[in-house]
N, C-alpha and C positions, 0 to 999 in steps of 0.2 A: 848321290844322284846326279847327274850331268846332262848339260844340254837340254834344260827344261825351258819350253816356249809355252805362254800363256796368253791368249787373245779374248777380249771382250768385245762385244758389239762396238766398233769404231775405235777400240783402243787396244794396242800392242801392250800387254803388261810385263811381260817377261820374255827375253830373248836370248837363248843359250845360256841360262843361270846355272851355275854348278854350286851344289850344297852338300854337306855332310851332316847327318843325323846320328848323334852319338848316344849312348846308353848312359843313363844316370838316375838314380832313385834313392831313397833314405833306408837305412838298415838300423833299427832301435836295438840297443843293447840293454837287457832288463836281467835282473837277478838279484840274490841277497847280497848283503854287505861282504865285501872281501872275496867276490867271486871271479875278479879279475877283469871286470869290464874295461876300466881305464887302461890297464895294461895292454889288452887285446886291441882297443882302438889305436893306442901309440904305436904298437906293432904293425898293424895294418896300413896306417899313414906313413910309418917310417920315420916318424920324428915325435917328440914328446909335445902333445898338444892338450893333454889332460893330466893334472898332477896325481901322483902315486905315493902313498904312504902305507905302511903296515897297519895303520890305524882305521876302523870301520868309519863309515860316513865322511870320509875325506871328501867325496864329491858332493856337491851341495846342490848344483844346478844341471842342467842340460848342457853340454859340450858338444859341438859339432867338429868331426875331423873328415877330412876330404882325402880320399885314396883313389889312385887311377890304376886299372887293370885293362890292358890294351885300348880298346876304345870306350871302355865303360868307365863311367864315373860313380863311385860309391861313397854316399855320404853318410857317415856314422853318427849316432846320436849316443852318447855316454851318458846314462842316466844315473841319478842316485839310487844307492842301495835300497830295495824295499824290505822294510820292517815293521813292527808295530809301533806307531808313533805314539809320543806321549805329549810332547811340546809343540806349540804353534809351528815352529821352525820344522821340526820333525814331520808334521802333517804336509806342511807345503813342499818338503822334499819328495816324500812319497807320492803326492798328487802329480808333481813334475816328472816323476819316474812313469807313471802310467798315462801321463799325457804323452810321452816319448813315445811309449808302445803303442797309442792310438796315431801318432803322426808316421810312424815306420810303416813303409810298404814291405818290409820283411822284419820279422822280429826274432831275434837271438835270445834264447834263455840261457843265461851262462850259469853254472853250476861247479862249485869247488868240490872235486871229487875225491881230494884227499882228506876230506871231512869223514868222520867215521860213520854218520848216518846224515839221512836228510832232515834238516832243520825245519821248525815250524815256518819259519818265513817262506821257505822255499814251496812248503805244502800249500801255504796260503797263496803264494803267487801263481803255482800251478791251477789251484782251485778257481782263483779268479779269471784266468785264461780261458778254462773250459766254461766257466760261467757266461762270459761275453762272446764265447764262440771265436776268439781270436786264435788264428793259426799261429805256430811258432816253430822253429828249429831249436833243438838242444845242442848247447856246446858244453861238452865236459871239460872243463879246464884244470891244469895242473897235475896232467897224466903221469908226469916225471915223479910225482910224489905218490903215486897210488899203484898197487898191484893190479896186474891182468884181472885176476878174480873179482876184485873190487870194482873195476870199471864195468865189467859184464854185469855183476849184480846190480850196480847203480843204474845202468842204463834200462834194465828190465824192469826195477822199481819204479823209476820216473815215467817210463812208456805205459806202465799199467795206469798211471794217473791220468795221462794226456796222450793223445796221440800226435806225435811230433812228425813235422814234415821230413826231416832229416835228422841225423845225429852225428855230430863231429866231436872227435876227441883230440884235443891239443893241449899245447902248454905255451900259453902266451909268453911266458918269461924266457923259454929257449928257442922259441919259434917252431917248435914241432907241431906239425898239422896245419899251420898258417896258411901256406900256399895253396892246398887244397880247399879251404874255407873261402879264400880269396877268389878263387877260380869260380867255384860254385856260386858265391854271390855276384860275381860279375856275369854269370850266365842268366841270373834270374832277373838282372836290371833291364826294365822295357826301353824300347828306343824312344829317346827324347833329346832335346839340346841339353848342353852342360848347364848345370844350375849355378857352378862356380868356376873361375879360372882354373885351367889344369895344373897350374903352377902352385895354387892355394893350398894350404894344408889345414887351415881352420878358419872360421868366420869370427873368431874371438877377436873383440877389440884390444888394443895394445894396453890400454888402461886396466882392464880385467886380467890380461895375461900377466901384467906386473904383481896386481894384487894377489893373484892365485899362486903365483911362484913363490911370493913371500908367506903366503899361508901355508903351502906345503913345507917350507923350511921351519916354520914355527911347529908344526905338527910332529917333524922329524925330531924336533930337539926338546920339546916339552913334554912332560909326562902327566900321567892320570887324566883328570879331566878337564884340565885347564885349555887344551886346544879347542873343545868344544863350545869353550866360553868366550871365544874372542872371534873378531871378523877383522878383515883387512879392506881398505879401499883407497884407490888412488885419487888424492884430492888435487894433484896439479900434474901436468905433463908439459915441460917447456923444451921445446927445440932450441939447440945453441947453434951458433954460427959455424963452429967447427963440425958440425955434423953429428955430435953427441946429443943426448936428452938427459935433462935433469928431472928425476921423478919423484916426487914427494908422496910417501904412503902413510896412512894413518892406521893404526892397529887399535881397534876399540875392544876393551875388556870390561867385564860387568863390575870389578872390584879393584880398589886400590892396592889391595894385597897382590892381585894377579899383575899389576902394573909392575911392581917392584921385581916380581919373578922374571918377567920378561926381560926388563932393564938389566938386571944381574948386579953383581957387585961392580960399581964404577963404570957401568954401563957395558960390561964385557959381554954377557949373553947377547943383547941385541946387535952389538957391532958384528959378533961371530956369524949371527943368523943373517944380519943384513949384508954380509960379504959374500956369504954363499948365494943367497937371492940374486945380487948384483951379477956374479959371475955367470950364473945360468941365464939370466935375462941377456946379458952381453952375448953369449954364445948362441942363444935363440934369435937374436935380432942382428948379430954380426955388426955390433957397433958400440961405441962407447956409452956407458951408462953412469950417471951420478945419482945415487940411489939415497934418499934421506927417509929415516923411518920415525915416526912419531907415535908414541904409546900414550892413549888416551883413556880416561875412564868414561863410560857411558852406561849407566847401570841398567837401563832398560832397551838395549839395543835390539834385542830379538824380539821386541814387540812394538818395534818402529818400522812403519810400514814402508818408509823410503829405502830401508835397506834390503827389503824384499824385491823391490823393483830392481836394483841392480843386480840382483842374481836371476831376474826372469821368473821369479816365484810368486805364487799367489798368497797375499797376506792373510785372505779370508778362508783359506783352504780348509 
């Protein structure tokens, strides 16, 4: 809008003022574990802002990614996978996922269509959406791994459970169908000022980013249940005179035996994992990083309320 003039009695408030109103709102990504929510958000943003591993329950808290499409700013909320919780941490993660759905102006229900059938968690999510009257669009992911017959059948099955606003078929991994989804989302965004700087990719603090990258590398390099028994926190971030940063991470585990596994023989395992984390952090920040990792035993860290505040989770969920 250009050339705006505004006068109040005795006061000329605006004279030939120009301003631009852009589009920008929030898109919540929800779905079962392994549906590809983090991969999709990274693809939409055009950079890695949410960690991704083949293991379920990798995402523990809500992560925001910021994408631009023309004059529209699309803010994505990547939520933890929704499943039947058993532990306190599980309950907090599932609650965070539903809170993300509540906060979203647009809700995308993601489903892994490569699975042979609709699992119990997806049935539960769809039922909950119907119960609370929440509108959602369906995103069938991993179409590169499913036959056309399965795609059609899965669409019909899910559409019988809930009336979706729109159905998209994509592969977040290959990028197939991403542009159509992005264009549709941009068109749904209401006119409003940008909530973030157009150059921002995420609102994740650097300390949390460093901890999450390390946790991803631990997930990728450790087997069985051990990754679910640990957490990572940035204890110290020190800016150096040469423009680099010294980052001190604490890896908390519940048992002394777990500490030994992470350290490895003569510290070889933690050095290998730490190197991978440092390289990725340097690439993300485009600066030199000195990464120091400390593995500590804290038996009841899952029951420590302070840990939950770091992840923006509700301890009493």
